[in-house]
C-alpha positions as CSV (number, residue, x, y, z in Angstrom):
1,M,61.1,-71.7,90.0
2,S,59.5,-74.8,88.6
3,T,58.6,-75.3,84.9
4,H,55.0,-75.6,85.8
5,A,54.9,-72.3,87.8
6,L,56.6,-70.2,85.1
7,R,54.6,-71.8,82.3
8,A,51.5,-71.0,84.2
9,A,52.5,-67.4,84.4
10,A,53.3,-67.4,80.7
11,T,50.0,-68.9,79.7
12,G,47.8,-67.0,82.2
13,G,47.1,-69.8,84.6
14,A,43.4,-69.8,85.4
15,P,40.9,-68.5,82.8
16,A,40.8,-64.7,82.6
17,E,38.2,-62.4,81.4
18,K,40.4,-60.9,78.7
19,P,43.7,-62.1,77.2
20,R,46.8,-61.0,79.1
21,T,49.2,-58.6,77.6
22,I,52.9,-58.5,77.8
23,F,52.7,-55.8,80.4
24,D,50.5,-58.1,82.5
25,Y,53.2,-60.7,82.4
26,L,56.0,-58.3,83.3
27,E,54.0,-57.3,86.4
28,D,53.6,-61.0,87.4
29,A,56.0,-61.8,90.3
30,R,56.6,-65.3,88.9
31,V,57.8,-63.8,85.6
32,K,60.1,-61.4,87.4
33,Q,61.6,-64.3,89.3
34,G,62.1,-66.2,86.1
35,I,64.0,-63.3,84.4
36,A,66.0,-62.9,87.6
37,A,66.9,-66.6,87.6
38,V,68.4,-66.6,84.0
39,A,69.9,-63.1,84.0
40,G,73.7,-63.2,84.2
41,R,76.2,-60.8,85.7
42,Y,76.0,-58.5,82.7
43,L,72.3,-57.5,83.2
44,T,70.4,-57.1,86.4
45,P,66.8,-58.3,86.5
46,E,65.6,-54.7,87.2
47,R,67.4,-53.3,84.2
48,M,66.2,-56.1,82.0
49,L,62.6,-55.4,83.0
50,R,63.0,-51.7,82.3
51,L,64.5,-52.5,78.9
52,C,61.6,-54.8,78.1
53,V,59.0,-52.2,78.9
54,M,60.9,-49.6,76.9
55,A,61.2,-51.9,73.9
56,V,57.4,-52.5,73.8
57,K,56.7,-48.7,74.1
58,K,59.2,-47.9,71.3
59,T,57.7,-50.6,69.1
60,P,54.0,-50.7,69.8
61,K,53.4,-53.7,67.5
62,L,55.2,-55.8,70.1
63,A,52.2,-55.3,72.4
64,A,50.0,-56.8,69.7
65,C,52.3,-59.9,69.3
66,D,51.6,-63.2,71.0
67,P,52.9,-62.3,74.5
68,T,54.5,-65.7,75.1
69,T,56.8,-65.1,72.1
70,V,57.8,-61.7,73.5
71,L,58.4,-63.1,76.9
72,G,60.5,-65.9,75.4
73,A,62.6,-63.4,73.5
74,M,63.1,-61.3,76.6
75,M,64.2,-64.4,78.6
76,T,66.7,-65.3,75.9
77,S,68.1,-61.8,75.7
78,A,68.5,-61.7,79.5
79,A,70.3,-65.1,79.6
80,L,72.8,-63.9,76.9
81,G,73.3,-60.7,78.7
82,L,72.4,-58.6,75.7
83,E,70.3,-55.4,75.8
84,P,67.3,-55.6,73.4
85,N,66.2,-52.7,71.2
86,T,68.7,-50.1,72.5
87,V,71.2,-47.8,70.8
88,Q,73.9,-50.4,71.4
89,Q,72.1,-52.7,68.8
90,Q,73.1,-55.8,70.6
91,A,69.8,-57.6,70.2
92,F,66.4,-57.0,68.7
93,L,62.8,-57.9,69.4
94,I,61.0,-57.8,66.1
95,P,57.3,-58.1,65.5
96,Y,56.6,-60.4,62.5
97,K,53.4,-61.4,60.8
98,T,53.0,-65.1,60.0
99,R,50.2,-67.5,59.1
100,R,49.4,-70.0,61.8
101,K,46.7,-72.6,62.1
102,N,44.2,-72.0,64.9
103,P,44.2,-75.2,67.1
104,T,40.5,-74.8,67.8
105,T,39.0,-74.0,64.4
106,G,41.8,-75.5,62.3
107,Q,41.7,-72.4,60.1
108,W,44.7,-70.5,58.9
109,G,45.0,-66.9,59.8
110,D,47.5,-64.0,60.2
111,V,49.1,-63.6,63.6
112,L,51.8,-61.3,65.0
113,E,54.7,-63.0,66.8
114,C,57.9,-61.7,68.2
115,Q,61.2,-62.8,66.6
116,F,64.6,-62.6,68.4
117,Q,67.7,-61.6,66.5
118,I,71.2,-60.9,67.7
119,G,73.0,-57.9,66.1
120,Y,76.5,-57.6,64.8
121,R,77.5,-55.6,67.9
122,G,76.0,-58.3,70.1
123,F,78.3,-60.9,68.7
124,I,81.3,-58.6,69.1
125,T,80.2,-58.1,72.8
126,L,79.9,-61.8,73.4
127,A,83.3,-62.5,71.7
128,Y,85.1,-60.1,74.2
129,R,83.5,-62.0,77.1
130,T,84.9,-65.3,75.8
131,P,88.0,-66.3,77.9
132,R,89.8,-67.9,74.9
133,L,89.6,-64.7,72.8
134,K,91.7,-61.6,73.3
135,G,89.9,-59.8,70.5
136,L,87.7,-60.2,67.4
137,M,86.8,-58.0,64.5
138,A,84.7,-58.5,61.4
139,E,84.1,-56.4,58.3
140,A,82.3,-56.5,55.0
141,I,84.7,-56.5,52.0
142,H,84.0,-54.2,49.0
143,R,85.7,-54.2,45.6
144,G,87.5,-51.0,46.3
145,D,89.0,-52.2,49.6
146,H,92.5,-53.6,50.0
147,F,92.1,-57.2,51.1
148,K,94.6,-60.1,51.0
149,H,94.4,-63.4,52.8
150,R,96.4,-66.6,52.7
151,L,96.3,-69.9,54.5
152,G,99.2,-72.2,55.2
153,S,102.7,-71.8,56.7
154,G,102.7,-68.1,55.7
155,T,99.2,-67.3,56.9
156,F,98.3,-63.6,56.9
157,L,95.4,-61.2,56.5
158,E,95.5,-57.6,55.3
159,F,92.6,-55.3,55.1
160,E,92.3,-51.5,54.5
161,K,88.9,-50.0,54.0
162,A,88.5,-47.6,51.1
163,L,87.1,-44.3,52.3
164,V,85.6,-43.4,49.0
165,D,84.3,-45.4,46.0
166,R,84.2,-48.7,47.9
167,G,82.2,-50.4,45.2
168,E,79.9,-53.4,45.5
169,L,80.0,-56.0,48.3
170,I,82.3,-59.0,47.4
171,G,82.6,-60.8,50.7
172,A,83.2,-60.6,54.5
173,F,85.7,-61.8,57.0
174,S,86.1,-62.4,60.8
175,Y,89.5,-62.2,62.5
176,A,90.2,-63.3,66.0
177,Q,93.3,-63.4,68.3
178,L,93.4,-66.2,70.8
179,D,94.6,-66.0,74.4
180,G,97.8,-67.8,73.4
181,G,98.6,-65.2,70.7
182,Q,97.5,-67.3,67.7
183,E,95.6,-65.5,65.0
184,V,92.7,-67.1,63.1
185,A,90.4,-65.8,60.4
186,C,87.3,-66.9,58.5
187,V,86.6,-65.4,55.0
188,L,83.2,-65.6,53.3
189,P,83.2,-65.0,49.5
190,L,80.1,-63.2,48.1
191,D,78.3,-66.4,47.0
192,E,78.4,-67.8,50.6
193,V,77.1,-64.5,52.0
194,L,74.2,-64.6,49.5
195,K,73.6,-68.2,50.4
196,I,73.3,-67.3,54.1
197,R,71.0,-64.3,53.2
198,S,68.7,-66.7,51.3
199,R,68.1,-68.6,54.5
200,S,66.6,-65.6,56.2
201,E,62.9,-66.1,56.4
202,T,62.1,-62.4,56.5
203,Y,64.2,-61.6,53.5
204,R,63.0,-64.6,51.5
205,T,59.3,-63.9,52.3
206,L,59.5,-60.3,51.2
207,V,61.4,-61.1,48.0
208,R,58.6,-63.5,47.2
209,A,56.0,-60.8,47.9
210,V,57.7,-58.5,45.4
211,E,57.9,-61.2,42.8
212,T,54.2,-62.3,43.2
213,A,52.7,-58.8,43.5
214,E,49.6,-58.5,41.2
215,N,49.8,-54.8,40.6
216,D,52.1,-51.8,40.9
217,A,50.7,-50.7,44.3
218,E,51.3,-54.1,45.9
219,R,54.8,-54.3,44.4
220,A,55.7,-50.8,45.7
221,K,54.5,-51.7,49.2
222,A,56.4,-55.0,49.1
223,E,59.6,-53.3,47.8
224,Q,59.3,-50.7,50.6
225,K,59.1,-53.4,53.3
226,L,62.0,-55.2,51.6
227,A,64.1,-52.0,51.7
228,E,63.6,-51.9,55.5
229,T,64.9,-55.4,56.2
230,P,68.3,-55.7,57.9
231,W,69.8,-57.5,54.8
232,V,69.0,-54.4,52.7
233,L,69.3,-51.6,55.3
234,W,72.5,-52.9,57.0
235,E,73.9,-55.2,54.4
236,D,77.5,-54.7,55.6
237,D,76.7,-55.5,59.2
238,M,74.7,-58.6,58.2
239,A,77.6,-59.8,56.1
240,A,80.1,-59.3,58.9
241,K,77.7,-60.9,61.4
242,S,77.5,-64.0,59.1
243,A,81.3,-64.3,59.0
244,I,81.4,-64.2,62.8
245,K,78.7,-66.9,63.1
246,K,80.6,-69.2,60.8
247,H,83.9,-68.4,62.5
248,A,82.5,-69.1,65.9
249,K,81.9,-72.7,64.8
250,M,85.6,-73.1,64.1
251,L,87.0,-71.4,67.2
252,P,88.3,-73.5,70.2
253,I,85.5,-72.4,72.5
254,A,83.3,-74.5,74.7
255,S,79.8,-75.5,73.5
256,N,78.3,-73.7,76.4
257,D,80.2,-70.5,75.7
258,A,77.7,-67.6,75.2
259,L,79.2,-66.9,71.7
260,A,78.6,-70.5,70.6
261,V,75.1,-70.6,72.1
262,A,74.2,-67.3,70.5
263,T,75.3,-68.5,67.1
264,E,72.9,-71.5,67.2
265,I,70.0,-69.3,68.6
266,D,70.5,-66.6,65.9
267,A,70.8,-69.1,63.1
268,R,67.5,-70.8,64.1
269,G,65.8,-67.5,64.7
270,E,66.8,-66.0,61.3
271,A,65.5,-69.2,59.6
272,G,62.2,-68.6,61.3
273,S,62.4,-71.9,63.3
274,L,63.1,-70.8,66.8
275,D,60.3,-71.7,69.2
276,L,60.3,-68.7,71.6
277,R,57.3,-70.0,73.5
278,S,59.4,-72.8,74.8
279,M,62.0,-70.3,76.1
280,T,59.6,-69.0,78.7
281,T,60.7,-71.5,81.3
282,V,63.9,-71.3,83.4
283,E,64.7,-75.0,82.9
284,Q,64.6,-74.7,79.1
285,V,66.6,-71.5,78.9
286,R,69.3,-73.0,81.2
287,E,69.5,-76.2,79.2
288,V,70.2,-74.2,76.1
289,M,72.6,-71.8,77.7
290,D,74.5,-74.7,79.4
291,G,75.0,-76.4,76.0
292,D,73.0,-79.4,77.1
293,G,70.3,-78.9,74.5
294,E,69.7,-77.2,71.2
295,P,67.5,-74.1,70.9
296,P,63.9,-75.4,70.6
297,A,62.6,-75.6,67.1
298,L,59.1,-74.9,65.9
299,T,56.9,-77.7,64.5
300,D,55.6,-77.4,61.0
301,D,52.4,-75.6,61.9
302,T,53.0,-72.5,59.9
303,E,53.2,-72.2,56.1
304,Q,56.3,-70.1,56.3
305,Q,57.9,-72.6,58.7
306,Q,57.4,-75.5,56.3
307,Q,58.8,-73.4,53.4
308,S,61.8,-72.4,55.6
309,R,62.6,-76.0,56.5
310,E,62.4,-77.0,52.8
311,A,64.7,-74.2,51.7
312,F,67.1,-75.0,54.5
313,G,67.2,-78.6,53.4
314,T,66.0,-80.2,56.6
315,T,62.8,-81.8,55.5
316,Q,60.7,-82.7,52.5
317,S,57.2,-81.4,52.0
318,R,54.4,-84.0,52.1
319,Q,53.3,-83.1,48.6
320,A,56.8,-83.6,47.2
321,A,57.2,-86.9,49.1
322,E,53.9,-88.2,47.7
323,Q,54.9,-87.2,44.2
324,A,58.2,-88.9,44.5
325,H,56.5,-92.0,45.8
326,S,54.0,-92.0,42.9
327,R,56.9,-91.7,40.4
328,Q,58.7,-94.6,42.0
329,E,55.6,-96.8,41.8
330,H,54.9,-95.8,38.2
331,D,58.5,-96.6,37.2
332,R,58.3,-100.0,38.9
333,K,55.1,-100.9,37.1
334,M,56.5,-99.8,33.7
335,A,59.7,-101.7,34.2
336,A,57.8,-104.9,35.2
337,E,55.4,-104.6,32.2
338,Q,58.3,-104.0,29.8
339,G,60.1,-107.0,31.2
340,Q,57.1,-109.2,30.9
341,Q,56.5,-108.1,27.3
342,Q,60.1,-108.9,26.4
343,A,59.8,-112.3,28.0
344,D,56.6,-113.2,26.1
345,Q,58.1,-112.2,22.8
346,K,61.4,-114.1,23.2
347,P,61.3,-117.8,21.9
348,A,61.8,-120.5,24.4
349,A,65.3,-122.0,24.5
350,G,64.0,-125.6,24.1
351,G,61.7,-125.1,21.1
352,R,58.1,-124.0,20.7
353,G,56.8,-126.2,23.4
354,G,59.6,-125.4,25.9
355,R,59.1,-123.5,29.1
356,K,59.6,-119.7,28.8
357,P,62.7,-118.5,30.6
358,P,62.3,-116.1,33.5
359,P,62.4,-112.4,32.7
360,P,65.9,-111.0,32.5
361,A,67.3,-109.3,35.6
362,A,67.3,-106.0,33.9
363,A,63.5,-106.1,33.7
364,Q,63.1,-106.3,37.4
365,A,62.2,-103.2,39.4
366,P,65.3,-101.3,40.3
367,A,66.2,-101.3,44.0
368,E,65.3,-98.1,45.8
369,Q,68.3,-96.0,46.6
370,P,68.7,-94.7,50.1
371,R,67.9,-91.0,50.5
372,Q,70.9,-88.8,50.8
373,R,71.1,-86.9,54.1
374,T,71.1,-83.2,54.2
375,Y,73.8,-81.0,55.7
376,A,71.6,-80.0,58.6
377,E,70.8,-83.7,59.4
378,I,74.5,-84.7,59.4
379,A,75.5,-81.6,61.5
380,D,72.8,-82.4,64.1
381,T,74.1,-86.0,64.4
382,I,77.7,-84.8,64.8
383,T,76.5,-82.4,67.5
384,R,74.7,-85.1,69.4
385,L,77.8,-87.3,69.2
386,G,79.8,-84.4,70.7
387,R,77.6,-84.5,73.7
388,D,77.8,-88.3,74.0
389,E,80.6,-89.3,76.5
390,N,80.9,-92.7,74.8
391,A,81.2,-91.3,71.2
392,T,84.6,-91.2,69.5
393,R,86.1,-89.2,66.7
394,D,85.8,-92.2,64.5
395,D,82.0,-92.2,65.0
396,A,81.9,-88.6,63.9
397,L,84.1,-89.3,60.9
398,L,81.7,-92.0,59.8
399,E,79.0,-89.3,59.6
400,L,81.4,-87.1,57.6
401,D,81.7,-90.0,55.1
402,A,78.0,-89.7,54.5
403,A,78.5,-86.1,53.4
404,R,80.4,-86.8,50.1
405,H,77.5,-85.6,48.0
406,L,77.5,-82.1,49.8
407,P,79.3,-79.1,48.4
408,P,82.9,-78.7,49.4
409,D,82.3,-75.7,51.7
410,Q,79.6,-77.6,53.7
411,A,81.9,-80.7,54.0
412,K,84.6,-78.3,55.3
413,D,82.2,-76.9,57.9
414,L,81.4,-80.4,59.1
415,Q,85.1,-81.3,59.3
416,A,85.7,-78.1,61.4
417,M,82.8,-79.1,63.7
418,I,84.4,-82.5,64.2
419,D,87.8,-81.0,64.9
420,R,86.2,-78.7,67.5
421,L,84.1,-81.4,69.2
422,F,86.7,-84.2,69.0
423,P,90.2,-82.5,69.0
424,I,93.2,-84.6,68.1
425,P,95.4,-85.1,71.2
């Protein structure tokens, strides 16, 4: 099916008397063909359509969401071979309220959109489908558990879950056995788990709502919503899922492996930047699933999206940029004026009638320092190099050299990414 045909189905084609619902789309023959085109061997198109209908009936708010976001989430779930909103908890279609600018009026307003998230069990399922992996397990670590881990020549991992009095969460780990018998693990201490949690748009937005509540009633309502989020309701599963996602970036698997693709999709979705409207075409879905392109990202047309990108370190808000530019201009003017005053007050070297020497070099405006690149920007560049047939490991290491200002754990992640994309012979 062509991009034009499926997009026409997703957008309604010719003008209709009333907006089309997700049920209208699911009855459209072109949409059925699109789902059939991306569904793999783990999900038949017929079952996927039944699961989609059941998901909307179980969660009525999905019917009120922008139907193209619901359709994009369904296409993504079908392509990964994960059942959405079932007792297996492999994947979830979640209605989410956001503020978006109306392209016609230019006014901001609340709209309901669908978000797609992959569950802990979904990642385990994808791991067992990966040819290079014989098995994978992940667990949250609590203070009362028995846990030991060592890297090096005597590498080992020991874990025993306490059945009572486990205590508070202190970390998470993911353990995998490769097809050759090797054992590899990834351990996340608590501070890394919390850092990952802080990137969740849903969690961050609701925490902000609790903090900014103007009265007890608003605060109680916000706290109730926060208590129902995955990071609060299923904290252990989310911590273990975070360990799997980080581990997947270090495993010797292909970039088009479903586990690797799912990691990128879920990371972008949890940050609130996954453009599900673009995932309604067969060509776009296949490009992502084949590892030939990154999951499509939203543009900065929502207030939450702009905040998410700022918090994730991938952009700078226009207001912040303007303020920084104003400070730089002010500093330049002050330095120039100070230098000129010092030059006027200093006696000439050849006497009273001599020529005034030029202002000292220290009084000149300081040279503007290049902006340090963020972790996300460097990681994106390394990923693009990995897809470039002419790129070499040395090219990627030059990018790593630009990451010296980043925290050690992020630099380690970038090194692992290079080792995976450019393995040493």
